[in-house]
C-alpha positions as MATLAB code, in Angstrom:
seq = 'MADRGAGGGGAVTARPVRLGPRSVAALGLITAIGVVAFGWPLLADAEVTRANLSHTQDAPWLLAALLPLLIAVVVAAIADCGMDAKAVAMLGVLAAVGAALRPLGAGTAGLEPMFFLLLLSGRVLGPGFGFVLGAVTIFASALLTGGVGPWMPFQMLAMGWFALGAGLLPGPERLRGRGELLMLAAYGAVAAFAYGTVMNLQGWVTLQGLGGGVSFQPGDPVHENLVRFAAYCAATSLGWDAGRAALTVVLTLAIGSTVLKALRRATRRASFEAQVTFEGAEKPH';
ca = [
       2.412  -53.862   23.044;
       4.833  -53.005   20.261;
       6.452  -49.789   19.138;
       6.176  -49.323   15.393;
       8.190  -46.839   13.392;
       8.405  -46.300    9.712;
       9.451  -49.823    9.041;
       6.760  -51.639   11.049;
       7.290  -55.274   11.864;
       7.040  -54.787   15.603;
      10.277  -52.839   15.965;
      11.121  -49.183   16.053;
      12.732  -48.017   12.847;
      14.843  -44.886   13.196;
      13.402  -41.984   11.267;
      14.739  -38.458   10.890;
      12.944  -35.839   12.931;
      10.552  -34.406   10.374;
      10.215  -30.739    9.497;
       6.859  -29.348   10.522;
       5.433  -25.980    9.453;
       6.857  -24.141   12.472;
      10.303  -25.660   11.895;
      10.227  -24.717    8.219;
       9.264  -21.147    9.089;
      12.065  -20.824   11.659;
      14.674  -22.320    9.330;
      13.474  -20.150    6.467;
      13.880  -17.029    8.593;
      17.378  -18.068    9.698;
      18.390  -18.815    6.109;
      17.085  -15.476    4.858;
      19.013  -13.632    7.567;
      22.122  -15.673    6.762;
      21.972  -14.942    3.034;
      21.692  -11.220    3.756;
      24.541  -11.373    6.296;
      26.892  -13.072    3.838;
      25.875  -11.177    0.714;
      25.166   -7.583    1.694;
      28.722   -6.292    0.994;
      28.285   -7.250   -2.674;
      25.203   -5.071   -3.009;
      25.791   -2.186   -0.619;
      27.047    1.280   -1.465;
      30.838    1.548   -1.544;
      31.058    3.947    1.396;
      28.772    1.827    3.572;
      30.697   -1.319    2.672;
      34.099    0.202    3.448;
      32.842    1.373    6.835;
      31.793   -2.170    7.821;
      34.269   -4.428    6.036;
      35.559   -6.119    9.189;
      32.112   -7.511   10.118;
      32.788   -6.300   13.659;
      29.569   -4.287   13.624;
      27.162   -6.737   12.038;
      28.502   -9.971   13.583;
      27.218   -9.273   17.143;
      23.779   -8.490   15.765;
      23.841  -11.668   13.675;
      24.776  -13.750   16.718;
      22.102  -12.043   18.805;
      19.503  -12.978   16.175;
      20.854  -16.472   15.573;
      20.826  -17.856   19.126;
      17.118  -17.287   19.868;
      16.228  -18.554   16.394;
      18.116  -21.795   17.082;
      16.070  -22.193   20.240;
      12.982  -21.463   18.145;
      13.873  -24.319   15.771;
      14.182  -26.752   18.692;
      10.911  -25.548   20.229;
       9.210  -25.793   16.829;
      10.500  -29.344   16.369;
       9.124  -30.265   19.792;
       5.758  -28.732   18.917;
       5.564  -30.152   15.384;
       7.099  -33.593   15.766;
       6.913  -34.563   19.401;
      10.615  -34.292   20.212;
      11.250  -34.630   23.919;
      14.064  -34.366   26.450;
      15.815  -37.421   24.990;
      16.171  -35.705   21.611;
      17.514  -32.536   23.203;
      19.944  -34.624   25.283;
      21.191  -36.346   22.120;
      21.696  -32.919   20.554;
      23.898  -31.946   23.492;
      25.929  -35.157   23.395;
      26.597  -34.963   19.650;
      27.466  -31.264   19.875;
      29.974  -32.047   22.634;
      31.551  -34.827   20.556;
      31.733  -32.566   17.501;
      33.291  -29.757   19.541;
      35.917  -32.190   20.843;
      36.683  -33.417   17.308;
      37.172  -29.968   15.821;
      40.568  -29.178   17.395;
      41.976  -32.493   16.124;
      42.163  -31.207   12.562;
      42.314  -27.453   13.005;
      45.162  -25.957   11.016;
      46.103  -29.222    9.282;
      45.392  -28.990    5.541;
      41.645  -28.814    6.063;
      41.467  -32.246    7.712;
      38.414  -31.755    9.910;
      36.765  -34.972   11.160;
      33.910  -32.955   12.659;
      32.368  -32.695    9.179;
      32.014  -36.470    9.012;
      30.083  -36.614   12.296;
      27.757  -33.763   11.341;
      27.153  -35.288    7.910;
      25.937  -38.581    9.367;
      24.096  -36.945   12.255;
      22.160  -34.729    9.877;
      21.386  -37.772    7.740;
      19.966  -39.796   10.627;
      18.295  -37.082   12.672;
      16.838  -34.855    9.983;
      17.338  -31.354    8.567;
      16.028  -29.284   11.476;
      17.941  -31.240   14.095;
      20.984  -31.205   11.807;
      20.948  -27.438   11.396;
      20.774  -26.830   15.128;
      23.469  -29.448   15.759;
      25.853  -27.868   13.230;
      25.412  -24.373   14.647;
      25.624  -25.447   18.301;
      28.732  -27.546   17.607;
      30.538  -24.546   16.149;
      29.435  -22.390   19.077;
      30.631  -24.949   21.634;
      33.938  -25.572   19.865;
      34.612  -21.833   19.596;
      34.170  -21.497   23.352;
      36.366  -24.564   23.884;
      39.225  -23.430   21.664;
      39.006  -19.672   22.119;
      37.908  -19.225   18.513;
      35.298  -16.574   19.262;
      35.363  -13.693   16.795;
      33.334  -11.902   14.112;
      33.538  -15.027   11.967;
      31.807  -17.308   14.511;
      28.127  -16.603   13.687;
      28.942  -17.020   10.000;
      30.561  -20.392   10.724;
      27.488  -21.386   12.731;
      25.233  -20.628    9.775;
      27.453  -22.364    7.221;
      27.839  -25.505    9.323;
      24.122  -25.546   10.047;
      23.392  -25.461    6.317;
      25.904  -28.273    5.753;
      24.152  -30.598    8.232;
      20.691  -29.480    7.125;
      21.507  -30.514    3.558;
      22.457  -33.997    4.735;
      19.025  -34.303    6.334;
      17.311  -33.337    3.071;
      18.886  -36.166    1.055;
      16.605  -39.033   -0.097;
      15.392  -40.951    2.943;
      16.836  -44.247    4.229;
      13.668  -46.047    3.204;
      14.656  -45.326   -0.410;
      18.420  -45.828   -0.260;
      20.415  -47.973    2.154;
      23.668  -49.892    2.273;
      26.493  -49.096   -0.126;
      24.335  -46.794   -2.197;
      23.572  -44.651    0.830;
      27.259  -44.387    1.717;
      28.160  -43.369   -1.840;
      25.446  -40.718   -1.820;
      26.650  -39.358    1.537;
      30.273  -39.362    0.387;
      29.354  -37.440   -2.775;
      27.307  -34.923   -0.818;
      30.041  -34.585    1.790;
      32.633  -33.809   -0.877;
      30.507  -31.193   -2.626;
      29.303  -29.647    0.635;
      32.852  -29.463    2.025;
      33.819  -27.250   -0.918;
      30.574  -25.283   -0.558;
      31.260  -24.642    3.137;
      34.733  -23.374    2.346;
      33.407  -21.154   -0.432;
      30.721  -19.611    1.761;
      33.219  -18.916    4.536;
      35.650  -17.482    1.997;
      32.982  -14.943    1.079;
      32.785  -13.823    4.695;
      36.547  -13.398    4.964;
      37.246  -12.146    1.444;
      35.247   -8.944    1.771;
      37.318   -7.963    4.821;
      40.685   -8.267    3.039;
      42.228   -5.446    1.064;
      45.426   -5.019   -0.940;
      45.467   -8.523   -2.434;
      45.795   -7.254   -5.991;
      43.209   -6.144   -8.506;
      42.596   -9.659   -9.796;
      41.436  -11.170   -6.504;
      40.559   -8.274   -4.150;
      37.023   -7.299   -3.277;
      36.219   -3.879   -4.710;
      33.368   -2.199   -2.776;
      30.727   -0.737   -5.046;
      31.847   -2.576   -8.188;
      29.251   -4.573  -10.192;
      28.386   -7.906   -8.582;
      29.506  -10.015  -11.539;
      32.965   -8.395  -11.547;
      33.427   -9.023   -7.840;
      32.259  -12.612   -8.253;
      34.955  -13.199  -10.903;
      37.552  -11.887   -8.454;
      36.070  -14.044   -5.724;
      36.378  -17.185   -7.850;
      40.032  -16.342   -8.509;
      40.582  -15.748   -4.786;
      39.095  -19.148   -3.866;
      41.180  -20.936   -6.464;
      44.359  -19.218   -5.296;
      43.942  -19.495   -1.538;
      41.644  -22.273   -0.346;
      41.166  -24.900   -3.027;
      43.742  -27.238   -1.483;
      42.339  -26.749    2.028;
      38.791  -27.523    0.866;
      40.067  -30.558   -1.049;
      41.606  -31.938    2.160;
      38.332  -31.465    4.025;
      36.384  -33.152    1.225;
      38.838  -36.052    0.919;
      38.794  -36.833    4.647;
      34.993  -36.686    4.725;
      34.762  -39.108    1.802;
      37.328  -41.528    3.248;
      35.723  -41.618    6.706;
      32.234  -41.983    5.230;
      33.188  -44.948    3.070;
      35.422  -46.568    5.699;
      33.389  -46.324    8.903;
      30.194  -44.581    7.848;
      28.135  -47.753    8.025;
      29.184  -48.406   11.621;
      28.472  -44.847   12.739;
      25.106  -44.795   10.969;
      24.094  -47.994   12.747;
      25.136  -46.534   16.097;
      23.205  -43.320   15.509;
      20.132  -45.182   14.321;
      20.314  -47.504   17.306;
      20.394  -44.457   19.564;
      17.347  -42.956   17.844;
      15.481  -46.248   18.158;
      16.170  -46.316   21.873;
      15.056  -42.708   22.154;
      11.987  -43.752   20.113;
      11.695  -40.479   18.204;
       8.208  -40.225   16.744;
       7.498  -43.873   17.539;
       3.842  -44.757   17.320;
       2.627  -47.053   20.063;
       0.110  -49.708   19.079;
      -1.313  -52.668   20.930;
      -1.132  -56.174   19.515;
      -2.835  -59.330   20.599;
      -5.370  -57.612   22.831;
      -8.683  -59.435   23.079;
     -11.707  -57.635   21.787;
     -14.177  -56.727   24.513;
     -17.339  -58.821   24.615;
];
């Protein structure tokens, strides 16, 4: 008897956990809710926006919607792709490691090694698994470090999208070795800036009195506020995001190959989606 994965040849080849229709539906619903949660202040009436600028009213509702939807993604992955307890256990282990890594770089020029782990984990384990891992890691690290606040559900969404994107990159059967590392490094750099930009949007709308050129103005046309937002990002967080991107690139190119091999070895042992076939069996007479 031999276990055959995507690569055949009598060995299990690690494959990302695929997105089935239920997983796609759950992730689509989460993404739609997230886009509304981040973007509604740009479109809402000025009085409504001013009354809710701190996100203290909408954040609990966002978290209340997000947690069951994360469970729904895991359940959908189990139903669609045959994930089992070993996959869920790996999710817990990687989330714990990511939560432990987060405090190492917090407050230090954007140097956050957690991004590197989530980048490679999303790459190996797929977009659905990656999204849940990113969100759960933020949740666990917030509980660990006392970083619970109105910003936490927004961080969970942004980090989930970051890891999901890594899982949507061209598959390992198409790109391996140095080319894969270069692709991951490039994605990690771009996504590190994107994460910072998305989180800036959450925080920017809550700040007032920064000056007409960079402050959010409730009720103003969207394009005018977006110009101010771009100026705000350039003035306040560009260096921080550059540090996050640089560390992600350096770690990916330096030790990414080793970590990828370790993660893929773990998925082979867990035998995600492995198809069992029998070889050498005699035909009945």
